[in-house]
N, C-alpha and C positions, 0 to 999 in steps of 0.2 A: 504494500500500500504506500502510496506516495503521501507524504505530509502535505504536499501542495493540494491534492484533491481532498484530503481530510479537512483542511482549513476551509476550502470552498464549501464543502458539505456542511460544516458547522456554521458558516456564515449564511448559508441558505436557510438554516433554521431561524436565525435572527442575527442582527448586527452585534458585534462583540469587540472588545479590545484584546490586546495580545495576551494578557494574563488570563482572561476568561477563556480564550481559545486553548491555551495550554491546559487549563484545568478541565475543560470539556473533553479534550483529546485524551487526557489521562483517564478520565472517567469512562470513556467509550472503550478504551483498550484494556480496562480492568486493572489499572494501576501502573506505577512506574516500573514495577518488577517485570511487566510484560513488554513495555516500550516506554523508555524514558526520553521524551522529546525535550530538548533543552530550550529555555526561553529564547536564546539567540537564534535558534533554528526557526522558531515561530516568527520572530520579527524579520529575519532575513527572507523567509517565505512570503510574508505579507508585503515586503518591499518589492519583491520580484513580481508578485501577483498584481500589485498596484501599477508597476511599470508596464506590465503586459495588458493593462486595462481590464483585468478580471475582478478586481476589487477596487473600491474607492474609499477614501477616508470620508466618512459620513459626518462625523461631528467630533468635537473634543469635549469629553466629560471631565468633571472634577468632583470628586467625593472627599472634600476636606483634605485633599492631598495633592500630589502632582497631577498635572493634566494627563488624561488618558485619551489616546487616539482611538476612536471607534470606527471599525471598518464594516463595510457592507458589500455584498456580492453584486456585481453588475450583470446586465443581461448577457454579455459575452462570457462572464464567469459561470452563469447558469448553463449556457450552451456547452461550455467545456466540461462541466460536471455531468450533464446528461450524456455526453459522448463517452466519458469515462465509465459511467454506469452501463452503457450499451455494449461495451467490449469486454472480452475476457482478459484475464491477467496472465501474462507470461511468467511462469516460474523458471527460475534459473538453476535447475537441478544439475545441469552440466558444469556449472561454475562452482564446484564444491571445493572449498579450501583444503579440507582434509585429503581428498583425492589427489590434489596437486602435491600436498606434502608427502603422501605415500609414494607417488610416482617419482618425485625428485629424490626421495630417500633411496628408491630402487636404482634410479639412473646414476646418482652420484656415488652410491656406496658408502655415504657418510653416516647414515642412520640404519639401525636394524628395523626392518619393516614389521617384524613381530612385536617389537617394543612399541613402535608407533601405534599399531593397532590396539595393543593393551592399554596404552596411555589414553587413546581416544575412547576406548570402551569404558574405562574408569570415569572419564569426564562425562560421557553420556549417561552413565548410571547415576552420577551425582545430580545431573540436570533432571533426570527422570524422577529421582527421589524428591527434589525440591518442587517440581511441578505437581507431582502427586500430592504432596503435603499442602501446597497452595490450593489445589482443587478440593481437597477434603475439608478445607476451612470455608469454602464458598457455600453460601446458602442458596439451594436450588429454587427457593421461593422468590428470591430477589436478585440473584446473580446468574441466571440461566445462560445469558449470552456469554459471560465470562467463562462459565463451565464448558460451553461448547468450544471456545477458543482453546482452553486448557486440554480438552479431550483431543483436539487436533494436534496440539504440540506433543502429547503423550504418544499418539499414533505415529507421528514422524520420528520421534526418538526410538520407539520400538522398531520401526522399519530400518533406521540407521544401525541399530544394534544387530539386526538380522543380517544386514549387508556386511557388517564387519565380520561376522561369523563365516559367511560365505567367502569373503575375500581371504580371510586367514586360511581357510581350508584349501584355497587355490594358489597360495603364494608360491609354493615350490614349482607348480606348473607355470605360473607367470614368469618366474626366474629363468625357466628353460627357453622361453620365447625371446626373440630379438626385441629389444626395447625400442620404442618409437624414436626415430631419427628424422631430422629435417631432410627434405629433398635437396640433393646437391645441385646447384645451378652453376653453369659455367660463368666465370667472371669475365669482365671486359666487354668490349663491343661485339655485337654479332658479326659473323663473317659476311663479307659481301659476296654475292653470287654472280 
């Protein structure tokens, strides 16, 4: 999810200032332990959205403190939000940092791939324990949306753990195969015919 689209969606609900946007975002994602968006990211996003004509500074409010810039979504912002809702979200499963670490460990010979897998497995089990504990504290009568998110996280962690088991079982076979190498291309200018 892009913070940009989340901000547009929260402004579609009603105009807000930056602090309110951050608080609303945190509430929607179920707390900072799920996604901790920093205030600077909210304000940077608002500035970009305003520059793009997707939000406008609607008013400046003052509640016995410093002035607060209140932002509202523009018609162009609503159009962008509708377009986002109308399309699927591309998941980047193939850009997995652990996979890259494992492959570099194999290619370089610097790291023991079995140790890398064990370290990652330990890390995933720790995450699984933390998420399961967080889920058990959630009240299904008032936090069902958050529970659904945590269920998805648990399922992803369990899938990653199964993948580690499968990969570990195949490491010796992988080591027997040639490791990926870049195509060699001739250097210099092409020959004239």
